Residue, then its C-alpha position, 0 to 999 in steps of 0.5 A: x323079113x325081106x320082101x320079095x321085091x328086095x331079092x335080086x335074082x337073075x337066072x343066067x345060063x341056067x344058074x341062079x345068081x343073087x345079089x348076095x350083098x343086098x340079100x344077106x346084108x339085110x338078112x344078117x342085120x335083121x333083128x330076128x336073128x340073134x347070136x348067129x354062131x355061123x353067119x356063113x352057114x346061115x347064108x348058105x342055108x338061106x341061099x339053098x332055100x332061095x334056090x329051091x323056091x325059085x327052081x321048085x316053087x314055094x310049095x316045095x320050099x315050105x314042104x321042106x321046112x315042114x319036114x325039118x320041123x317034123x324031124x326036130x320034133x321027133x328027135x327032141x320033142x320040144x320045137x314048136x313053130x310060131x303060129x300067128x293069127x290076127x287077133x280078134x276080140x270076140x267079146x263085146x266091150x260091154x260084156x268084158x269083165x271090169 
């Protein structure tokens, strides 16, 4: 993932501009994205997401992601978001099966 520090954003005359080579170069070379059929469209979606984040805040951006996920779930019913929680083994070693 891209750290916030690597996103070069400048607000100039009310228009948001990005160091696109830096941002999209890192995103497009990320191992998370596999077989991107349309890298330009992906870059446009990411740019739009970044615009919303900067202009309206992360809460709004996350709300929109949630709504897109819900819309897909309603139509297709098979989309599941990735949930990650820290793994904590609650069973002491001496109580674990052998």
